[in-house]
C-alpha positions as CSV (number, residue, x, y, z in Angstrom):
1,M,-60.6,19.7,-12.3
2,T,-56.8,20.0,-13.6
3,S,-56.0,23.2,-15.7
4,L,-53.3,23.0,-18.2
5,T,-51.5,26.2,-20.0
6,C,-50.7,25.2,-23.5
7,L,-48.8,26.6,-26.6
8,L,-48.2,25.7,-30.0
9,H,-44.6,25.5,-30.6
10,G,-43.6,28.5,-32.9
11,E,-46.1,30.6,-31.6
12,H,-45.0,33.4,-29.3
13,P,-45.9,32.7,-25.6
14,N,-48.6,35.3,-25.2
15,K,-50.8,32.9,-27.4
16,T,-51.2,30.3,-24.7
17,F,-54.7,28.6,-24.4
18,T,-56.1,26.7,-21.5
19,I,-57.3,23.1,-21.4
20,R,-59.5,21.8,-18.5
21,L,-59.7,18.0,-17.6
22,Q,-61.1,15.9,-15.0
23,S,-58.4,14.2,-12.8
24,Y,-59.4,10.7,-14.2
25,E,-58.7,11.7,-17.8
26,E,-55.9,10.6,-19.5
27,L,-53.3,11.9,-21.9
28,S,-55.4,10.6,-25.3
29,D,-57.9,13.0,-23.6
30,L,-55.8,15.8,-23.7
31,K,-54.8,15.4,-27.2
32,L,-58.4,15.2,-28.2
33,A,-59.1,18.4,-26.4
34,I,-56.4,20.1,-28.1
35,K,-57.5,18.9,-31.6
36,N,-61.0,20.5,-30.8
37,R,-59.8,23.6,-29.4
38,K,-57.4,24.2,-32.3
39,E,-59.8,22.5,-34.9
40,Q,-58.4,24.4,-37.9
41,T,-54.7,23.6,-37.3
42,F,-55.4,20.1,-36.7
43,I,-57.8,19.8,-39.5
44,N,-56.0,17.1,-41.3
45,T,-54.6,15.4,-38.1
46,E,-55.9,12.7,-36.1
47,D,-55.8,13.4,-32.2
48,T,-53.9,10.4,-31.8
49,E,-51.1,11.9,-33.9
50,I,-50.7,15.1,-32.0
51,V,-47.3,15.4,-30.5
52,V,-47.3,17.0,-27.0
53,W,-44.4,17.7,-24.7
54,R,-44.3,18.4,-21.0
55,V,-42.5,21.5,-20.0
56,E,-42.1,24.0,-17.2
57,I,-41.7,27.7,-18.5
58,S,-42.7,30.7,-17.1
59,T,-45.3,33.2,-18.6
60,T,-44.7,36.0,-16.1
61,N,-40.8,36.3,-16.2
62,E,-39.9,37.7,-19.6
63,D,-36.4,37.4,-18.7
64,D,-36.4,33.5,-18.2
65,A,-34.0,32.0,-20.8
66,K,-36.7,29.7,-21.9
67,Y,-39.4,32.4,-22.3
68,K,-36.8,34.5,-24.5
69,L,-36.3,31.4,-26.4
70,L,-40.2,30.7,-27.1
71,A,-40.2,34.5,-27.9
72,S,-37.8,34.4,-30.4
73,Q,-40.2,32.0,-32.5
74,Q,-37.2,29.8,-34.2
75,A,-37.9,27.0,-35.9
76,D,-35.0,25.0,-35.1
77,I,-35.5,24.9,-31.2
78,N,-34.9,21.6,-29.8
79,I,-37.5,21.2,-27.2
80,Q,-35.9,18.3,-25.3
81,E,-32.2,19.8,-24.7
82,Q,-32.9,23.7,-25.1
83,L,-36.3,23.8,-23.3
84,G,-36.0,20.8,-21.1
85,G,-39.2,19.0,-22.6
86,E,-40.3,15.5,-21.8
87,L,-42.0,13.9,-25.0
88,L,-45.5,12.4,-23.8
89,S,-46.5,9.2,-25.7
90,K,-48.3,6.7,-23.5
91,G,-51.9,7.6,-24.1
92,G,-53.3,5.6,-21.2
93,T,-51.5,7.4,-18.6
94,L,-53.4,9.8,-16.3
95,I,-53.1,13.3,-16.6
96,T,-52.5,13.8,-12.9
97,A,-49.3,11.5,-13.1
98,Y,-47.9,14.1,-15.3
99,W,-49.2,17.3,-13.5
100,P,-50.1,16.2,-9.9
101,Q,-50.4,20.1,-8.9
102,P,-49.7,22.6,-12.1
103,Q,-48.3,25.7,-11.2
104,R,-50.1,29.1,-12.3
105,G,-48.2,31.2,-14.6
106,T,-46.2,28.4,-16.4
107,I,-46.7,26.5,-19.6
108,H,-47.3,23.1,-19.1
109,V,-47.8,21.8,-22.6
110,L,-46.1,22.3,-25.6
111,V,-47.8,21.2,-28.7
112,E,-46.1,20.6,-31.9
113,P,-48.2,22.0,-34.9
114,P,-48.6,19.5,-37.9
115,R,-45.5,19.2,-40.0
116,E,-45.4,19.1,-43.9
117,R,-46.0,15.7,-44.8
118,R,-43.7,13.8,-47.2
119,F,-43.4,10.6,-49.1
120,A,-40.8,8.4,-47.4
121,S,-38.5,6.9,-50.1
122,A,-36.4,5.1,-47.4
123,N,-36.6,4.0,-43.9
124,E,-39.5,3.7,-41.7
125,V,-42.7,5.9,-42.0
126,Y,-44.3,8.1,-39.1
127,P,-47.9,9.2,-39.5
128,D,-46.5,12.7,-37.9
129,F,-44.3,13.2,-40.6
130,N,-45.2,11.0,-43.9
131,F,-48.1,10.4,-45.7
132,Y,-49.4,7.2,-44.1
133,V,-51.5,4.2,-44.3
134,E,-51.6,2.4,-41.0
135,P,-50.9,-1.3,-41.5
136,E,-54.0,-2.0,-39.0
137,A,-54.3,-5.8,-40.2
138,E,-50.4,-6.7,-39.2
139,V,-50.5,-4.5,-36.2
140,K,-53.6,-6.2,-34.7
141,K,-52.2,-9.8,-35.7
142,V,-48.9,-9.0,-34.2
143,V,-50.6,-7.4,-30.9
144,E,-52.9,-10.2,-30.4
145,L,-49.8,-12.9,-30.7
146,L,-47.8,-10.6,-28.4
147,L,-50.6,-10.5,-25.6
148,E,-50.9,-14.1,-25.9
149,R,-47.1,-14.4,-25.0
150,K,-45.9,-15.6,-28.4
151,F,-42.2,-15.5,-29.7
152,T,-43.3,-13.8,-33.0
153,L,-41.4,-13.1,-36.0
154,L,-42.1,-10.6,-38.7
155,F,-40.1,-10.8,-41.8
156,G,-39.7,-9.3,-45.2
157,H,-37.4,-8.1,-47.6
158,R,-35.8,-4.8,-47.6
159,Q,-38.1,-1.8,-47.5
160,S,-41.3,-3.8,-47.3
161,G,-42.4,-1.7,-44.3
162,K,-41.4,-4.0,-41.4
163,S,-39.8,-1.2,-39.3
164,T,-42.8,1.1,-40.0
165,T,-45.2,-2.0,-38.6
166,C,-42.7,-2.3,-35.5
167,H,-43.2,1.4,-34.9
168,A,-47.1,1.3,-35.4
169,I,-47.2,-1.5,-32.8
170,L,-45.3,0.4,-30.3
171,R,-47.8,3.3,-30.8
172,W,-50.7,0.8,-30.3
173,F,-49.6,-0.1,-26.9
174,Y,-49.0,3.6,-25.9
175,T,-52.3,4.5,-27.1
176,H,-54.8,1.6,-26.7
177,S,-54.8,1.1,-22.8
178,E,-58.6,0.2,-22.8
179,Q,-57.9,-2.7,-25.2
180,I,-55.0,-3.7,-23.1
181,R,-57.1,-4.0,-20.0
182,E,-59.7,-5.8,-21.9
183,A,-57.1,-8.5,-22.6
184,G,-56.5,-8.8,-19.0
185,F,-53.5,-6.7,-18.3
186,D,-52.9,-3.6,-16.3
187,P,-51.1,-1.0,-18.9
188,Q,-49.1,0.4,-15.8
189,E,-47.5,-3.0,-15.2
190,L,-46.6,-3.6,-19.0
191,E,-43.7,-2.2,-20.3
192,I,-42.7,-2.4,-24.1
193,Y,-39.3,-1.5,-25.4
194,F,-38.2,-0.9,-29.1
195,V,-34.6,-1.7,-30.0
196,T,-32.9,-1.8,-33.2
197,F,-29.9,-3.9,-33.9
198,D,-27.8,-1.5,-35.6
199,A,-23.9,-1.5,-36.5
200,N,-23.1,-1.1,-32.6
201,I,-24.2,-4.7,-32.2
202,L,-20.9,-6.6,-32.3
203,V,-21.8,-9.6,-34.4
204,G,-18.5,-11.4,-35.2
205,S,-16.5,-10.3,-32.0
206,R,-15.8,-12.3,-28.8
207,R,-18.5,-13.4,-26.7
208,D,-18.2,-10.7,-24.0
209,M,-18.3,-8.0,-26.5
210,F,-21.3,-9.2,-28.3
211,W,-23.1,-9.4,-24.9
212,K,-21.9,-5.9,-23.7
213,S,-23.1,-4.2,-27.2
214,V,-26.4,-6.0,-26.8
215,C,-26.7,-4.7,-23.1
216,E,-25.6,-1.2,-23.8
217,K,-28.2,-1.0,-26.7
218,F,-30.9,-2.3,-24.3
219,K,-29.7,0.3,-21.7
220,L,-30.1,3.3,-24.3
221,V,-33.8,2.6,-24.8
222,G,-34.5,2.0,-20.9
223,N,-31.6,2.9,-18.2
224,A,-34.0,2.5,-15.4
225,R,-34.3,-1.0,-16.1
226,F,-31.7,-2.0,-18.2
227,N,-28.5,-0.5,-16.0
228,F,-25.5,-2.5,-15.6
229,D,-21.8,-2.0,-14.8
230,N,-20.5,-1.8,-18.4
231,N,-16.9,-2.1,-16.6
232,Q,-17.5,-5.7,-15.8
233,Q,-17.3,-8.5,-18.4
234,S,-20.7,-8.8,-19.8
235,S,-22.2,-12.4,-20.7
236,G,-25.5,-13.8,-21.4
237,N,-26.3,-13.7,-17.6
238,T,-25.9,-10.0,-17.6
239,F,-28.4,-9.6,-20.2
240,M,-31.1,-12.4,-18.6
241,R,-30.5,-10.4,-15.1
242,F,-32.5,-7.4,-16.8
243,F,-35.9,-9.7,-16.6
244,A,-35.1,-11.6,-13.3
245,K,-37.9,-11.5,-10.8
246,D,-35.5,-10.8,-7.8
247,N,-34.0,-7.5,-9.9
248,P,-35.6,-4.6,-8.0
249,L,-35.5,-2.7,-11.6
250,A,-37.5,-5.6,-13.3
251,Q,-40.7,-5.5,-11.4
252,S,-42.9,-5.4,-14.6
253,Q,-43.4,-7.6,-17.3
254,A,-41.7,-6.5,-20.6
255,I,-42.6,-7.0,-24.2
256,I,-39.6,-6.7,-26.4
257,I,-39.4,-5.5,-30.2
258,I,-36.0,-6.1,-31.9
259,D,-35.9,-4.3,-35.1
260,E,-33.2,-5.2,-37.8
261,A,-32.6,-8.6,-36.2
262,S,-31.4,-10.1,-39.3
263,R,-28.0,-8.3,-38.4
264,L,-27.4,-11.3,-36.2
265,T,-26.9,-13.3,-39.7
266,S,-24.4,-11.0,-41.0
267,N,-21.3,-13.2,-40.2
268,D,-22.0,-17.1,-40.3
269,D,-18.8,-18.4,-39.1
270,E,-18.7,-21.1,-36.5
271,A,-17.9,-19.3,-33.4
272,T,-20.3,-16.4,-34.6
273,M,-23.1,-18.6,-35.0
274,A,-22.6,-20.4,-31.4
275,I,-22.6,-17.0,-29.9
276,I,-26.1,-16.1,-31.8
277,T,-27.5,-19.4,-31.1
278,E,-26.6,-18.6,-27.3
279,F,-28.5,-15.4,-27.6
280,I,-31.7,-17.0,-29.2
281,D,-31.6,-19.7,-26.4
282,S,-31.4,-16.8,-23.8
283,L,-34.5,-15.2,-25.3
284,W,-36.4,-18.4,-25.4
285,T,-35.5,-19.1,-22.0
286,L,-36.4,-15.6,-20.7
287,K,-39.7,-16.1,-22.3
288,G,-40.5,-19.5,-21.3
289,D,-39.3,-19.6,-17.6
290,R,-42.2,-17.4,-16.0
291,D,-41.4,-18.5,-12.4
292,N,-38.0,-16.7,-12.6
293,F,-38.1,-13.9,-15.5
294,R,-40.4,-11.1,-16.6
295,L,-40.4,-11.3,-20.2
296,H,-44.0,-11.4,-21.5
297,S,-43.3,-11.9,-25.2
298,L,-40.8,-11.0,-27.8
299,L,-41.2,-9.8,-31.6
300,L,-38.1,-10.3,-33.9
301,C,-38.1,-8.1,-37.0
302,G,-35.7,-8.6,-40.1
303,T,-35.3,-10.0,-43.5
304,A,-36.0,-13.7,-44.2
305,S,-32.4,-14.8,-43.2
306,I,-33.4,-14.4,-39.6
307,R,-36.2,-16.9,-40.4
308,D,-33.7,-19.1,-42.3
309,L,-31.2,-18.8,-39.1
310,L,-33.9,-20.2,-36.8
311,L,-35.2,-22.7,-38.9
312,A,-31.5,-24.0,-39.3
313,R,-30.8,-24.2,-35.6
314,Q,-34.1,-26.6,-35.4
315,R,-32.9,-29.3,-37.8
316,P,-32.4,-32.9,-36.6
317,G,-29.0,-33.2,-34.8
318,S,-28.8,-29.2,-34.2
319,M,-27.5,-28.8,-30.5
320,S,-29.9,-25.7,-30.1
321,S,-32.9,-25.8,-27.7
322,I,-34.6,-23.2,-29.7
323,S,-38.0,-24.7,-30.1
324,P,-39.9,-24.2,-33.4
325,F,-42.1,-21.1,-34.4
326,S,-45.5,-22.0,-34.8
327,E,-47.3,-20.9,-38.3
328,E,-49.5,-18.2,-36.3
329,A,-46.3,-16.7,-35.0
330,S,-44.4,-16.1,-38.1
331,L,-45.9,-13.4,-40.3
332,T,-44.5,-11.8,-43.6
333,S,-44.6,-8.1,-44.2
334,S,-47.5,-7.2,-46.9
335,R,-47.4,-5.1,-49.7
336,F,-49.6,-2.0,-50.3
337,T,-53.0,-2.7,-52.0
338,E,-54.0,-0.6,-54.6
339,A,-56.6,1.1,-52.6
340,E,-53.9,1.9,-50.1
341,V,-51.9,3.6,-52.9
342,R,-54.8,5.8,-53.7
343,A,-55.5,6.6,-50.2
344,L,-51.5,7.9,-49.8
345,F,-51.9,9.8,-53.0
346,T,-55.4,11.3,-51.7
347,Q,-53.6,12.5,-48.6
348,F,-50.7,14.1,-51.0
349,A,-53.7,15.7,-53.1
350,D,-55.4,17.0,-50.1
351,T,-52.2,19.3,-48.8
352,N,-50.7,20.0,-52.6
353,N,-53.1,20.2,-55.3
354,M,-56.8,19.1,-55.5
355,A,-56.3,18.8,-59.2
356,F,-53.9,16.1,-58.9
357,D,-55.2,12.9,-60.6
358,I,-55.2,10.7,-57.9
359,V,-57.1,7.7,-59.6
360,N,-55.1,7.1,-62.5
361,I,-51.7,8.0,-61.2
362,A,-51.9,5.7,-58.2
363,A,-53.1,3.0,-60.5
364,D,-50.1,3.5,-62.5
365,I,-47.8,3.5,-59.8
366,F,-49.4,0.2,-58.5
367,D,-48.8,-1.0,-62.0
368,L,-45.1,-0.2,-61.9
369,T,-44.5,-1.4,-58.2
370,L,-47.1,-3.9,-57.3
371,G,-47.5,-2.2,-53.9
372,H,-43.9,-2.5,-52.9
373,K,-43.9,-0.2,-50.0
374,G,-40.5,1.3,-50.6
375,L,-40.9,1.9,-54.4
376,V,-44.3,3.2,-53.7
377,G,-42.6,5.7,-51.4
378,A,-39.8,6.3,-54.0
379,C,-42.5,7.2,-56.5
380,G,-44.4,9.2,-54.3
381,D,-41.1,11.3,-53.2
382,Y,-40.4,11.8,-56.9
383,I,-43.8,13.4,-57.4
384,Q,-43.4,15.6,-54.4
385,N,-40.3,16.8,-55.5
386,T,-41.4,18.1,-58.7
387,Y,-43.8,20.7,-56.4
388,D,-40.7,21.6,-54.7
389,H,-38.1,22.2,-57.2
390,N,-40.1,22.5,-60.7
391,N,-42.2,24.7,-62.4
392,T,-44.2,22.0,-63.9
393,P,-45.2,19.5,-61.3
394,I,-47.1,16.2,-62.1
395,V,-50.8,16.8,-62.0
396,T,-52.1,14.4,-65.0
397,L,-51.4,10.9,-65.8
398,D,-49.7,12.0,-68.9
399,D,-47.5,14.3,-67.0
400,W,-46.5,11.0,-64.7
401,K,-45.9,9.0,-67.8
402,R,-43.2,11.4,-69.5
403,H,-41.1,10.9,-66.2
404,T,-41.5,7.0,-66.0
405,P,-39.2,5.9,-68.6
406,V,-36.2,8.0,-67.7
407,K,-36.1,10.2,-65.0
408,L,-37.9,8.2,-62.3
409,L,-35.7,5.1,-63.2
410,N,-32.5,7.4,-62.5
411,R,-33.9,8.6,-59.0
412,I,-34.6,4.7,-58.2
413,L,-31.3,4.1,-59.2
414,Q,-29.9,6.8,-56.7
415,L,-31.3,5.1,-53.9
416,S,-28.7,3.0,-52.2
417,T,-30.7,-0.1,-51.6
418,Y,-31.5,-0.4,-55.4
419,E,-28.4,1.0,-56.5
420,S,-26.7,-1.7,-54.7
421,I,-29.0,-4.5,-56.1
422,V,-28.0,-3.6,-59.8
423,R,-24.3,-3.1,-58.9
424,N,-24.1,-6.5,-57.5
425,L,-26.6,-8.6,-59.6
426,N,-23.9,-11.2,-60.2
427,T,-23.2,-11.7,-56.7
428,L,-26.6,-11.1,-54.7
429,T,-26.7,-12.2,-51.3
430,P,-29.7,-14.7,-50.5
431,S,-31.4,-11.8,-48.5
432,R,-31.1,-9.3,-51.5
433,R,-32.4,-12.1,-54.1
434,R,-35.7,-12.4,-52.0
435,M,-36.3,-8.7,-52.4
436,I,-36.2,-9.1,-56.3
437,F,-37.5,-12.4,-57.2
438,A,-40.5,-13.8,-56.3
439,K,-41.1,-17.5,-55.9
440,R,-43.9,-19.8,-56.8
441,E,-43.9,-23.6,-56.4
442,L,-45.3,-25.2,-59.6
443,D,-47.4,-28.2,-59.8
444,N,-44.4,-30.5,-60.7
445,G,-42.3,-29.6,-57.7
446,R,-40.0,-27.0,-59.3
447,W,-39.8,-23.4,-59.0
448,E,-40.8,-20.5,-60.9
449,T,-38.9,-17.2,-60.2
450,E,-39.7,-13.6,-61.4
451,I,-38.7,-10.1,-60.6
452,G,-40.9,-9.0,-57.7
453,A,-41.7,-5.6,-58.8
454,P,-42.3,-4.3,-62.2
455,I,-40.0,-1.3,-61.9
456,L,-37.1,-3.5,-60.5
457,R,-37.7,-5.6,-64.0
458,S,-37.1,-2.2,-65.9
459,L,-33.8,-1.9,-63.9
460,I,-32.7,-5.5,-64.5
461,I,-33.5,-6.0,-68.1
462,S,-31.7,-2.8,-68.8
463,T,-28.7,-4.5,-67.5
464,I,-28.8,-7.7,-69.5
465,I,-25.7,-8.1,-71.7
466,L,-26.0,-10.8,-74.6
467,P,-22.3,-11.6,-75.8
468,D,-23.6,-14.0,-78.9
469,L,-25.3,-12.0,-81.2
470,S,-25.6,-12.4,-85.1
471,I,-24.5,-9.1,-86.7
472,P,-24.2,-9.2,-90.6
473,N,-21.3,-7.8,-92.7
474,D,-23.2,-5.4,-94.7
475,L,-23.9,-2.8,-92.3
476,P,-26.2,0.4,-93.2
477,D,-25.3,4.0,-92.6
478,T,-24.1,3.7,-89.0
479,T,-24.6,7.4,-88.2
480,T,-28.4,7.3,-88.9
481,L,-30.6,4.9,-87.4
482,D,-32.8,3.0,-90.0
483,P,-36.0,1.5,-87.8
484,R,-37.2,-1.0,-90.1
485,W,-33.9,-2.5,-91.1
486,F,-32.8,-2.8,-87.4
487,L,-36.4,-4.2,-86.5
488,A,-35.5,-7.1,-89.0
489,R,-32.1,-7.5,-87.4
490,T,-33.8,-7.8,-84.0
491,I,-36.4,-10.5,-85.0
492,E,-33.3,-12.5,-86.5
493,N,-31.6,-12.6,-83.1
494,L,-34.6,-13.6,-81.2
495,C,-34.6,-16.8,-79.3
496,V,-37.3,-18.8,-80.5
497,R,-36.9,-21.2,-77.4
498,N,-37.7,-18.4,-74.9
499,L,-40.7,-17.3,-77.0
500,Y,-42.3,-21.0,-77.4
501,S,-41.2,-23.1,-74.7
502,G,-43.6,-24.6,-72.2
503,P,-42.9,-21.7,-69.3
504,T,-43.3,-18.8,-71.6
505,L,-46.7,-19.9,-73.4
506,N,-49.7,-18.6,-72.1
507,A,-52.9,-21.2,-71.0
508,N,-54.2,-20.9,-74.6
509,A,-50.9,-22.1,-76.0
510,Q,-49.9,-18.7,-77.5
511,P,-46.7,-16.8,-76.7
512,S,-46.5,-14.8,-73.7
513,E,-46.7,-11.1,-74.4
514,Y,-44.2,-10.2,-71.7
515,A,-41.9,-12.7,-72.7
516,F,-42.0,-11.4,-76.3
517,Q,-41.5,-7.8,-75.0
518,S,-38.7,-8.8,-72.6
519,E,-36.7,-11.0,-75.2
520,F,-37.3,-8.3,-78.0
521,S,-36.2,-5.3,-75.6
522,T,-32.9,-7.3,-74.3
523,V,-31.9,-8.2,-78.1
524,F,-32.7,-4.8,-79.4
525,K,-30.8,-3.0,-76.8
526,N,-27.6,-5.1,-77.2
527,M,-28.0,-4.9,-81.0
528,L,-28.1,-1.1,-80.7
529,G,-24.6,-0.7,-79.2
530,H,-23.1,-3.1,-81.8
531,V,-24.6,-1.7,-84.9
532,Y,-24.8,2.0,-84.1
533,P,-21.7,2.2,-81.7
534,T,-21.4,6.3,-82.3
535,L,-25.1,7.1,-81.7
536,R,-25.5,8.2,-78.0
537,Y,-29.3,6.2,-77.8
538,R,-30.3,4.7,-74.6
539,V,-33.0,1.9,-74.6
540,L,-35.4,2.6,-71.9
541,V,-37.6,-0.3,-70.7
542,E,-40.7,0.2,-68.5
543,A,-42.3,-2.9,-67.1
544,K,-46.1,-2.8,-65.6
545,E,-48.6,-5.2,-64.4
546,H,-52.2,-4.0,-65.0
547,M,-55.6,-5.4,-65.1
548,E,-57.5,-6.6,-68.4
549,G,-60.8,-8.5,-68.2
550,G,-60.4,-9.1,-64.5
551,T,-56.8,-10.7,-65.1
552,R,-53.6,-9.2,-64.1
553,R,-51.3,-9.2,-67.1
554,Q,-47.3,-7.9,-67.6
555,R,-46.5,-5.6,-70.1
556,L,-43.3,-3.6,-71.3
557,D,-43.0,-0.4,-73.1
558,L,-39.9,0.4,-75.0
559,L,-38.5,3.7,-75.8
560,I,-35.3,4.7,-77.6
561,R,-34.1,8.1,-77.2
562,D,-30.8,10.2,-76.7
563,G,-32.4,13.0,-74.7
564,A,-32.4,15.6,-77.4
565,V,-30.8,15.5,-80.4
566,L,-31.5,12.3,-82.5
567,P,-35.2,11.2,-83.3
568,A,-36.8,9.2,-80.7
569,Y,-38.5,5.8,-81.3
570,G,-41.2,4.0,-79.4
571,F,-42.2,0.4,-79.6
572,E,-45.6,-1.3,-78.7
573,L,-44.8,-4.7,-78.5
574,V,-47.9,-7.1,-78.3
575,V,-49.2,-10.5,-79.2
576,S,-52.9,-9.6,-80.5
577,A,-55.0,-12.6,-80.9
578,S,-58.2,-10.7,-82.0
579,K,-59.2,-7.4,-83.7
580,K,-60.5,-5.9,-80.6
581,N,-57.2,-6.3,-78.7
582,F,-55.3,-5.3,-81.8
583,K,-57.3,-2.2,-82.1
584,N,-56.9,-1.4,-78.3
585,H,-53.1,-1.6,-78.9
586,I,-53.2,0.8,-81.9
587,K,-54.8,3.5,-79.5
588,R,-52.1,2.9,-76.8
589,S,-49.4,3.1,-79.2
590,K,-51.0,6.8,-80.1
591,S,-51.1,7.7,-76.6
592,Y,-47.5,6.7,-75.9
593,K,-46.5,8.7,-79.2
594,K,-48.3,11.8,-78.0
595,I,-46.6,11.6,-74.4
596,H,-43.2,10.8,-75.7
597,D,-43.1,12.7,-79.1
598,C,-41.5,10.0,-80.8
599,T,-41.8,7.9,-84.1
600,M,-44.0,5.0,-82.9
601,F,-43.9,1.3,-84.1
602,M,-46.6,-1.2,-83.1
603,V,-45.1,-4.7,-83.5
604,N,-47.4,-7.6,-83.2
605,L,-46.2,-11.1,-82.9
606,C,-49.2,-12.5,-84.5
607,P,-50.1,-15.9,-83.0
608,K,-52.9,-16.3,-85.9
609,P,-51.4,-16.5,-89.4
610,T,-54.9,-15.7,-90.4
611,L,-54.8,-12.3,-88.9
612,S,-51.2,-11.3,-90.4
613,S,-52.7,-8.9,-92.8
614,Y,-55.0,-7.3,-90.3
615,F,-54.1,-3.7,-89.7
616,G,-57.3,-2.5,-87.8
617,N,-59.3,-0.9,-90.6
618,N,-60.2,-4.1,-92.7
619,G,-61.6,-6.0,-90.4
620,E,-64.5,-7.4,-92.4
621,Q,-62.0,-9.4,-94.3
622,F,-61.0,-11.5,-91.3
623,E,-62.8,-13.5,-88.7
624,D,-60.9,-14.1,-85.3
625,N,-63.5,-16.3,-83.4
626,D,-61.8,-15.5,-80.4
627,D,-64.5,-16.4,-77.6
628,E,-62.1,-15.8,-74.8
629,E,-61.4,-12.3,-75.7
630,N,-62.9,-10.2,-73.0
631,E,-60.5,-7.3,-73.0
632,E,-62.6,-3.7,-72.6
633,E,-62.1,-1.6,-75.6
634,V,-59.9,1.6,-75.0
635,N,-62.2,4.7,-75.3
636,D,-61.4,7.3,-77.7
637,E,-64.9,9.2,-77.5
638,H,-63.2,12.6,-78.0
639,G,-61.0,11.7,-80.9
640,E,-57.8,12.7,-79.2
641,Y,-55.8,10.3,-81.4
642,D,-57.2,11.4,-84.8
643,G,-54.3,12.3,-86.8
644,V,-51.7,10.4,-84.7
645,S,-49.8,7.8,-87.2
646,V,-48.4,4.8,-86.0
647,T,-46.2,2.1,-88.1
648,L,-48.1,-1.2,-87.8
649,V,-46.1,-4.3,-88.4
650,N,-47.3,-8.1,-87.9
651,V,-44.6,-10.6,-87.4
652,V,-45.0,-14.3,-88.0
653,I,-42.7,-16.8,-86.8
654,K,-42.8,-20.5,-88.2
655,Q,-40.6,-23.1,-89.6
656,N,-39.9,-23.6,-93.2
657,A,-39.9,-26.9,-95.0
658,Q,-36.3,-27.7,-93.7
659,E,-37.8,-26.9,-90.1
660,A,-35.5,-23.6,-90.0
661,W,-37.1,-20.9,-88.1
662,Q,-38.4,-17.8,-90.1
663,G,-39.5,-14.6,-89.3
664,E,-42.1,-12.7,-91.9
665,L,-42.3,-9.0,-91.2
666,K,-45.9,-7.3,-93.0
667,Y,-46.2,-4.0,-93.0
668,E,-49.4,-1.8,-93.3
669,D,-47.9,-0.1,-96.3
670,G,-47.5,-3.4,-98.2
671,N,-44.0,-4.0,-97.6
672,S,-42.4,-7.4,-96.1
673,E,-39.6,-9.2,-95.4
674,V,-38.6,-12.7,-94.5
675,V,-35.8,-13.2,-92.2
676,S,-33.9,-16.3,-90.8
677,I,-33.9,-16.7,-87.2
678,N,-31.1,-18.1,-85.5
679,G,-32.8,-19.7,-82.5
680,S,-29.6,-19.8,-80.3
681,E,-30.1,-19.6,-76.6
682,W,-28.8,-16.5,-74.6
683,N,-25.5,-16.6,-72.4
684,M,-26.7,-13.8,-70.0
685,F,-24.5,-11.5,-68.1
686,F,-25.6,-8.4,-66.3
687,N,-23.7,-5.0,-66.9
688,T,-23.3,-3.5,-63.4
689,T,-22.0,-0.1,-64.3
690,I,-24.7,2.3,-63.3
691,I,-25.2,4.7,-66.0
692,N,-28.0,7.3,-65.8
693,V,-30.3,6.7,-68.8
694,V,-30.9,10.5,-69.8
């Protein structure tokens, strides 16, 4: 029996507690015993997440410097540097390996209490510090590949959760000794190392400087194994020596995880690529030559650029000896599912506010982000900050929606990754394009591209500049926005091709609602600055995707406001092919008006001329015969939208006898106007100046 004296870090050393374990028990058993002993402290913490340190601090000598430091109960004590602590993380290690003969009158274990967990808006995520969903499927697959001795690649765009997955894989090896044994390995004879290729890896330098920087990086994570004389010139042989069987420091098989491996692609001149090829070839040789080296397997993690690099080195005629990756050894980092987003916000609600509307806010965030992990974290961080610094924290869906068109976009723009994307839209590198644009191969062999997350669409649509617009000479009073006049001028400048060409039509050959919303918003925004240059309006676009009748549909809301003084306007832009659909959009328009306190227009690009005079209250006069209409009706059982007014307008676009395009605007109050549509195509540029949309 081994008796260990433990203390919760931050408590006075007179509050120690004792844990007794059998000599055959492991570190994981110690963590479980601590959780059971301090059940209330760790009620929301898994035992595997408990952080423990090995220390040696006297409990009988109150003059001891370490005892005094603990007794001060300071919050910022560095356990490693000030208390000589050793972080214990390998769950399969026997307790007796750490404490062969624990001394009486000594604190042996310092236990970190649960921290206030936060959403991570950037960088990797840790279960000890952040709201966290384990990437179980990816971890399981990569672990299997690594144990099977695969040369594995995990790639994805920036902030897609790659580094988080790598750290989860590392933790798995530390905490699953039994599964490692079942796979036929002794956990004590299998070493795993995690290396990040940061700016200290000298890509683009001389060959010897590159190899020295790589060797020094490995030395930092495992000095015992990766020790070398850095006064000598380094080469690929220096690195390979770390794994040589005749090296007395390399007596165990190694699994290597290299994060940010795409840094190897940051310089593509011929000399650099020759060095990088030498590095990749060395890895493959180490892994393949089992007679002479002890590299069991390898995981490279980075953006798609590292995969492109490896594939490029495998083309016919290439001098590289790199073998092709098998399909099973190349994985793409996944996004959150809607259920996983909900799980994150359930954790948040459990620790912050049980009244928080988990289901609806999580669903809306998924609609905004499509599960893009970095953007989900940014949304969560924004919400959490309202609890830290705001007298009116976000609790309900309406609370959240008041923030999404303006303040949330400002917050996203302040994050360096997304600010850089918007600032450099015209000159994006291929790797950054992959973060924004999702590609889908069409049946005809061509490719369709779209912006990967709706919230990024909002940012990018806001930056589009249209230099060629038809501005009338007889401008109205430019000190006051006339919404009906301006709506007609916007319709005049729509690009008919963008609305009615094959790629933008739905399966039923009707105009895509999202194409209409994007086209209208872009023209509206650009027109506003030309016609009303003195008004400080901002056109705020908010893209989302949501489920309708089992189908995921894109949509975009439009809000025009200046922040305080001028009246605000909202536009619900729809393509309504049935009476039920039309009525649902009226209810959504009323909801949007209530949330944003604006004058609301619902503009319907009417695909059926027979419904062009239908405004929701005279349905008996019209027959839509739409058997395909399967949208559920928006519920208003409590009459919350009674008395909320919305200006309804149907727009019919057609060709006249001379085959010129016209648009007819028909209002519910009986007014109408016919306008000519220029039908020209855009010349599109991006305004890359970052402006807060206040």
